[in-house]
C-alpha positions in Angstrom: 0.0 0.0 0.0 1.1 3.5 -0.7 2.7 5.7 2.0 0.2 8.3 3.3 0.8 11.9 4.3 -2.3 11.7 6.6 -1.0 8.6 8.4 2.5 10.1 8.7 1.1 13.3 10.1 -1.0 11.6 12.7 1.7 9.1 13.7 4.3 11.9 14.1 1.9 13.9 16.3 1.1 10.9 18.4 4.7 9.9 18.9 5.6 13.6 19.7 3.1 13.6 22.5 4.1 10.2 23.8 7.8 11.3 23.8 11.0 9.4 23.4 10.8 8.9 19.6 12.9 11.8 18.4 14.4 9.9 15.4 11.1 8.7 14.1 9.5 12.1 14.6 12.4 13.8 12.8 12.2 11.4 9.8 8.5 11.7 9.6 8.6 15.5 9.5 11.3 15.3 6.8 9.1 12.9 4.7 6.1 15.2 5.0 8.1 18.2 3.7 9.6 16.2 0.9 6.2 15.0 -0.2 4.3 18.2 0.0 2.4 19.0 -3.2 3.5 21.9 -5.4 0.5 23.9 -4.3 1.6 23.7 -0.7 -1.2 21.3 0.3 -1.1 17.6 1.0 -2.9 14.7 -0.7 -3.4 11.2 0.9 -1.2 9.2 -1.5 1.3 9.9 -4.3 -0.6 11.6 -7.1 -3.6 12.6 -5.0 -4.8 16.2 -5.2 -4.4 18.3 -2.0 -7.4 18.1 0.3 -8.4 20.0 3.5 -8.2 17.0 5.8 -4.7 15.9 5.1 -3.4 19.4 4.7 -4.9 20.4 8.1 -3.3 17.4 9.8 0.1 17.9 8.2 0.0 21.7 9.0 -0.7 21.0 12.7 2.0 18.3 12.9 4.6 20.4 11.1 3.8 23.4 13.3 4.7 21.4 16.4 8.3 21.2 15.1 8.8 24.5 13.4 9.1 22.9 10.0 9.7 24.7 6.8 6.6 23.3 5.2 4.2 25.1 7.7 4.0 28.4 5.8 3.1 26.8 2.5 0.4 24.5 4.1 -0.9 27.5 6.0 -1.2 29.5 2.7 -3.1 26.7 1.1 -5.5 26.5 4.0 -5.9 30.3 4.2 -6.9 30.5 0.5 -9.7 28.1 1.1 -10.8 28.8 4.7 -9.8 32.4 5.4 -8.3 33.3 8.7 -7.2 30.1 10.4 -9.2 30.4 13.6 -10.6 27.6 15.7 -14.1 28.6 14.5 -13.3 28.8 10.8 -11.3 25.5 10.8 -14.1 23.7 12.7 -16.7 25.0 10.3 -14.6 23.9 7.2 -13.7 20.5 8.5 -17.3 19.8 9.7 -18.7 20.9 6.4 -16.5 18.3 4.6 -18.0 15.4 6.6 -21.5 16.6 7.4 -23.2 14.8 10.3 -20.6 12.0 10.5 -18.2 12.9 13.3 -16.0 9.9 12.6 -13.2 11.9 11.1 -14.0 15.6 11.6 -13.7 15.5 15.4 -10.4 13.5 15.3 -8.9 16.1 12.9 -9.9 19.0 15.1 -8.7 17.1 18.2 -5.3 16.6 16.5 -5.1 20.3 15.9 -5.9 21.1 19.5 -3.4 18.6 20.9 -0.8 20.1 18.5 -1.5 23.5 20.0 -3.0 25.1 16.9 -6.2 26.2 18.7 -8.4 25.4 21.7 -11.2 22.9 22.3 -14.2 25.2 22.4 -15.4 24.6 18.8 -14.9 20.8 18.8 -18.1 18.7 19.0 -18.0 16.6 22.2 -18.0 12.8 21.7 -20.1 10.9 24.3 -17.5 8.4 25.3 -19.7 7.4 28.2 -22.0 5.4 25.9 -19.2 2.9 25.5 -20.0 1.8 29.0 -23.4 0.5 27.8 -23.9 -3.0 26.6 -22.8 -3.4 23.0 -26.3 -4.4 21.9 -27.5 -1.0 22.8 -25.3 0.8 20.3 -27.9 0.4 17.5 -30.4 2.3 19.6 -28.4 5.2 20.9 -27.4 6.7 17.6 -23.6 6.9 17.8 -22.2 10.0 16.1 -19.4 7.9 14.6 -19.4 4.7 12.7 -19.0 1.3 14.3 -15.3 0.8 13.6 -14.4 4.1 15.3 -15.3 3.1 18.9 -11.7 3.4 20.1 -11.6 7.0 18.8 -14.9 7.8 20.5 -13.6 6.6 23.8 -10.1 8.2 23.7 -11.0 11.5 22.1 -14.1 11.8 24.3 -11.8 11.4 27.3 -9.4 14.0 26.0 -12.2 16.4 25.6 -13.5 15.7 29.1 -10.0 16.5 30.5 -9.4 19.7 28.5 -12.9 21.1 28.3 -15.4 19.3 30.5 -19.1 19.9 30.0 -20.6 22.6 32.1 -23.6 20.3 32.8 -23.0 19.0 36.3 -24.9 15.7 35.8 -23.1 15.1 32.5 -19.8 15.9 34.0 -20.4 13.5 36.9 -21.6 10.7 34.5 -18.5 11.1 32.4 -16.2 11.1 35.4 -17.9 8.0 36.7 -17.5 6.1 33.4 -13.9 7.1 32.7 -12.3 4.0 34.1 -14.9 1.6 32.7 -14.6 2.9 29.2 -10.8 2.8 29.4 -11.2 -0.9 30.3 -13.4 -1.3 27.2 -10.7 0.4 25.1 -8.1 -1.9 26.5 -10.2 -5.0 25.9 -10.7 -4.3 22.2 -7.1 -3.3 21.4 -5.5 -6.1 19.4 -2.3 -7.9 20.2 -0.4 -5.8 17.6 -1.6 -2.6 19.4 -3.0 -1.2 16.1 -6.7 -0.7 16.0 -7.8 -2.1 12.6 -4.1 -2.2 11.8 -4.6 1.4 10.8 -2.0 4.1 11.7 -4.5 7.0 11.6 -7.0 5.4 14.0 -4.3 4.1 16.3 -2.6 7.5 16.2 -5.8 9.4 17.2 -6.3 7.1 20.1 -2.6 7.3 21.2 -2.3 11.0 20.9 -5.6 11.6 22.8 -4.5 9.4 25.7 -1.0 10.9 25.8 -2.4 14.4 25.5 -4.6 13.6 28.5 -1.7 12.7 30.7 -2.1 8.9 30.2 1.4 8.4 28.8 1.9 5.1 30.7 -1.6 3.6 30.1 -1.3 0.2 28.5 -3.3 1.3 25.4 -1.0 4.3 24.9 2.1 2.1 25.2 0.8 -0.6 22.8 -0.4 2.1 20.4 3.1 3.7 20.3 4.7 0.3 19.9 2.5 -0.4 16.9 3.5 2.9 15.3 7.2 2.3 15.9 6.8 -1.2 14.4 5.0 -0.2 11.2 7.0 2.9 10.2 8.8 2.5 6.8 12.4 3.0 6.2 11.8 6.4 4.5 10.0 7.7 7.6 6.5 7.3 6.4 3.5 5.2 7.4 0.8 3.6 5.2 -2.8 3.8 6.2 -2.9 0.1 7.0 -0.3 -2.5 7.7 -1.3 -4.8 4.8 -4.2 -6.2 2.8 -2.8 -9.7 2.7 -6.1 -11.7 2.8 -7.9 -9.3 0.4 -5.2 -9.3 -2.3 -4.7 -13.0 -1.9 -8.4 -13.8 -2.6 -8.5 -11.3 -5.4 -5.4 -12.9 -6.9 -6.9 -16.4 -6.7 -10.1 -15.3 -8.3 -8.2 -13.5 -11.1 -6.0 -16.5 -11.9 -8.5 -19.3 -11.6 -8.0 -22.9 -10.6 -5.9 -23.9 -13.6 -3.1 -21.5 -12.6 -2.2 -23.5 -9.5 -0.7 -27.0 -8.9 -2.4 -29.3 -6.5 0.2 -28.5 -3.9 -0.3 -24.8 -4.4 -4.1 -25.1 -4.1 -3.7 -27.1 -0.8 -1.3 -24.5 0.6 -3.6 -21.6 -0.3 -6.7 -23.4 1.0 -5.0 -24.1 4.3 -3.8 -20.5 4.6 -7.2 -19.1 3.9 -9.0 -21.4 6.3 -6.5 -20.3 8.9 -7.6 -16.7 8.5 -11.2 -17.3 9.3 -12.4 -16.1 12.7 -13.6 -19.0 14.8 -14.6 -17.0 18.0 -16.6 -13.9 18.7 -14.6 -10.9 17.8 -14.0 -8.5 20.8 -14.0 -5.4 18.7 -17.5 -5.7 17.0 -18.9 -8.7 18.9 -19.1 -10.3 15.4 -20.0 -14.0 15.4 -17.5 -16.6 14.2 -17.3 -17.3 10.5 -16.1 -14.2 8.8 -12.8 -13.1 7.3 -10.9 -9.7 7.6 -8.6 -8.0 5.0 -5.4 -8.9 6.8 -3.8 -11.8 8.5 -2.7 -9.6 11.4 -4.4 -9.3 14.8 -5.9 -5.9 14.1 -8.2 -7.2 11.4 -12.0 -7.3 11.9 -14.3 -9.6 9.9 -16.2 -7.8 7.2 -18.6 -8.4 4.3 -16.3 -7.8 1.4 -13.4 -10.0 2.6 -15.7 -12.8 3.7 -17.3 -12.8 0.2 -13.8 -12.8 -1.4 -12.6 -15.7 0.7 -15.7 -17.8 -0.1 -15.2 -17.2 -3.8 -11.5 -18.1 -3.6 -12.3 -21.3 -1.7 -14.8 -22.3 -4.4 -11.9 -22.1 -6.9 -9.4 -24.0 -4.7 -11.6 -27.2 -4.4 -13.9 -28.8 -1.9 -13.5 -31.2 1.1 -15.3 -31.8 4.4 -13.1 -29.4 6.3 -13.7 -26.6 3.8 -17.4 -27.3 3.8 -17.6 -26.6 7.6 -15.7 -23.3 7.1 -17.7 -22.3 4.1 -21.0 -23.0 5.8 -19.9 -20.8 8.7 -18.9 -18.1 6.3 -22.1 -18.2 4.3 -24.1 -18.1 7.5 -22.1 -15.2 8.7 -22.9 -13.3 5.5 -26.6 -14.1 5.7 -26.7 -12.8 9.3 -24.9 -9.6 8.3 -27.5 -8.8 5.7 -29.5 -5.6 6.5 -33.3 -5.4 6.5 -33.0 -3.5 3.1 -31.4 -6.6 1.6 -28.0 -5.0 1.2 -24.7 -5.9 2.9 -22.9 -3.5 5.2 -19.2 -3.6 6.1 -18.9 -4.7 9.7 -22.1 -4.8 11.6 -25.8 -5.3 10.7 -28.1 -2.5 11.5 -25.7 -0.3 13.4 -26.6 2.9 11.6 -26.9 4.9 8.4 -23.4 6.4 8.5 -20.9 5.3 5.8 -19.4 1.8 6.5 -22.4 0.8 8.5 -25.0 1.1 5.8 -25.6 -1.3 2.9 -23.6 -0.8 -0.3 -23.9 -2.2 -3.9 -20.3 -3.3 -4.2 -20.4 -5.4 -1.0 -23.9 -6.7 -1.8 -22.9 -7.8 -5.3 -19.8 -9.6 -3.9 -22.0 -11.4 -1.4 -24.4 -12.4 -4.1 -21.7 -14.0 -6.1 -20.4 -15.8 -3.0 -23.8 -17.2 -2.2 -24.2 -18.4 -5.7 -20.9 -20.3 -5.6 -22.1 -22.2 -2.5 -25.8 -22.2 -3.0 -26.4 -25.7 -1.6 -24.8 -25.2 1.9 -27.6 -23.2 3.6 -31.3 -23.3 2.8 -31.6 -19.6 3.6 -29.3 -18.6 0.7 -32.1 -18.4 -2.0 -34.1 -16.0 0.2 -30.9 -13.9 0.9 -30.1 -13.7 -2.8 -33.6 -12.6 -3.7 -33.4 -9.8 -1.2 -29.9 -8.8 -2.3 -31.0 -8.5 -6.0 -34.0 -6.3 -5.0 -31.6 -4.1 -3.1 -29.3 -3.8 -6.1 -32.3 -2.9 -8.3 -33.3 -0.2 -5.9 -29.8 1.2 -5.6 -29.1 1.5 -9.3 -28.8 5.1 -10.3 -30.9 6.9 -12.9 -28.0 6.7 -15.4 -27.7 3.0 -14.9 -24.6 3.0 -12.6 -24.0 1.7 -9.1 -22.0 3.8 -6.6 -19.6 1.7 -4.5 -18.5 2.3 -0.9 -15.0 1.1 -0.6 -13.5 2.5 -3.8 -13.7 6.0 -5.2 -12.1 8.5 -7.5 -10.4 11.5 -6.0 -10.7 13.5 -9.2 -14.5 13.4 -9.6 -16.6 16.2 -8.1 -18.2 13.9 -5.5 -15.2 11.5 -5.3 -17.4 8.5 -6.2 -16.3 5.8 -8.6 -19.4 4.5 -10.6 -17.1 2.7 -13.0 -15.8 0.4 -10.2 -19.3 0.0 -8.6 -21.0 -0.8 -11.9 -18.4 -3.2 -13.0 -18.5 -5.1 -9.7 -22.3 -5.4 -9.8 -22.3 -6.5 -13.5 -20.0 -9.4 -12.5 -23.1 -10.9 -11.0 -24.1 -11.7 -14.6 -27.4 -13.5 -15.0 -28.2 -13.1 -11.3 -29.4 -9.6 -12.3 -32.5 -9.0 -14.5 -31.6 -8.3 -18.1 -32.9 -4.7 -18.1 -30.7 -3.8 -15.1 -27.7 -5.4 -16.8 -28.4 -3.5 -20.0 -28.6 -0.2 -18.2 -25.4 -0.9 -16.3 -23.5 -1.8 -19.5 -24.9 1.2 -21.3 -23.5 3.4 -18.5 -20.0 1.9 -18.8 -20.0 2.3 -22.5 -21.1 5.9 -22.1 -17.9 6.8 -20.2 -15.5 4.8 -22.3 -13.1 7.0 -24.2 -12.2 6.8 -27.8 -9.0 5.0 -27.1 -10.9 2.2 -25.3 -10.0 3.1 -21.7 -12.4 3.8 -18.8 -10.0 6.1 -17.0 -7.3 4.5 -14.9 -5.8 1.2 -15.6 -7.6 -0.2 -12.6 -11.0 1.1 -13.8 -10.4 0.0 -17.4 -9.5 -3.6 -16.3 -12.6 -3.8 -14.1 -14.9 -2.6 -16.9 -13.3 -4.9 -19.4 -13.8 -7.9 -17.0 -17.5 -7.0 -16.7 -18.2 -6.3 -20.3 -15.8 -8.5 -22.2 -15.0 -5.4 -24.3 -12.3 -6.0 -26.9 -11.6 -2.3 -27.5 -10.8 -1.9 -23.8 -8.8 -5.2 -23.8 -6.5 -3.9 -26.5 -5.9 -0.7 -24.6 -4.9 -2.9 -21.6 -2.5 -4.9 -23.8 -0.8 -1.8 -25.0 -0.4 -0.2 -21.5 2.3 -2.1 -19.7 2.9 0.6 -17.1 1.3 -0.9 -14.0 1.9 2.1 -11.7 -1.1 2.1 -9.3 -3.6 5.0 -9.1 -5.3 6.2 -6.0 -8.6 4.2 -6.0 -9.2 3.0 -2.4 -11.6 4.9 -0.2 -11.0 4.0 3.4 -11.5 5.6 6.8 -13.8 8.4 5.8 -12.3 9.6 2.5 -8.7 8.6 3.0 -7.2 7.6 -0.3 -4.6 5.0 -1.0 -3.2 3.0 -3.9 -2.2 -0.6 -3.8 0.6 -1.8 -6.1 -1.1 -5.2 -6.7 -4.4 -3.8 -7.9 -3.4 -3.0 -11.5 -1.7 -6.4 -11.9 -4.6 -8.3 -10.4 -7.3 -6.5 -12.3 -5.5 -6.7 -15.6 -4.9 -10.4 -15.2 -8.5 -10.9 -14.3 -9.8 -9.0 -17.3 -7.5 -10.6 -19.9 -7.7 -14.1 -18.5 -11.5 -14.0 -18.5 -11.4 -13.2 -22.2 -9.0 -16.1 -22.9 -10.9 -18.7 -21.0 
């Protein structure tokens, strides 16, 4: 995965507040300055346009160390925000994310901890709700998405320390739940110390605790240890440690069974079965049966990776052991399905914020996985019918589908309908003919004269869905597999993955040749 200015800015801030990491802090500051965009702002990955979130975080971090990049970042922000006051920055950042506080509050908290401004314009996070039974979270209406529970606890506690509520009852309630919620935080921190294996989320938690005087708390120490273990040689951090399970399943599905020897299929099958969760996950209380994106301890089972693993296992063969694992995975996906028929990322019915609501790309992936193992659970047919109805309802007027996990940083709304539409069209005859026709019509409407659909990733995905020869010839002629920013993760945090172009091109061209 690409190095990230946002991850590096948050990690450097966290380690600065923890203390004792002068070399890593120095190298991180140097990397940020060297990777500042020409306009003075910062993008999330190489080639990404500057954006207000990453530029704000880098500006705050660089200002802690008197770096030469501060003035240029400040000029970029001033041009777009005006005078950089606490009020103007809070308004601008909040406007970027709307009602979802998952990322806006952490950004502003980062700025406050870095000394750029105070706490008075930062929306308080109700960390005390983490003391409630997990089953209540669906009812209380969390202001952040399900995966951000660690940030809710740590940032809320930092706010309580630096600017406690003036409401006496609320202040007493928060003081009373401080220790209990810290115990919850400690209980969901993975062995690696990295929440979701993500440097930004782990950094926000670590800086908030350290900035609240909890330098020696076990969560702070483990968070700092994770950051020191995942820094790259050039001083930067990626947004996540790795996508090992995800890219493995994508690769298996791209290559097909004939690409592997019997020994290789056995090895891959054993490895994938070893990544399945067989106990309740402490982070989301998810039942056994799902897969995460990584083979590391910070992973959390999710709909997309579980579908990918089930499809990969269908390619690798069948045996009694696999049947047990597949049945558990299929059941897990059915139980994840929302009442609208769609598939969310982590948790069923937790809310309507991004990553908790249903999405077409995850739903289409689950539909294909259920089709591959249609005989293992009598509930599959009903789940598939509901999923198809959801996909029909979510098809846009122009025939496209909008995905959740992948976007395009250069479009006005940063969505990627090419990716979403291509993924849904891979369902083939599982979709009604009219919906397929409209989806194909949309893809052809955005194809350029030279045969491409934008980036090499998007073109490969569209070619795989359409079997388009014009696009296939474009792929054959473009051997530069430099990745483009395509991934949308952690509330509009972009990344590129070096294997995506290779995997998607192989998938597109091999489907044509089969």
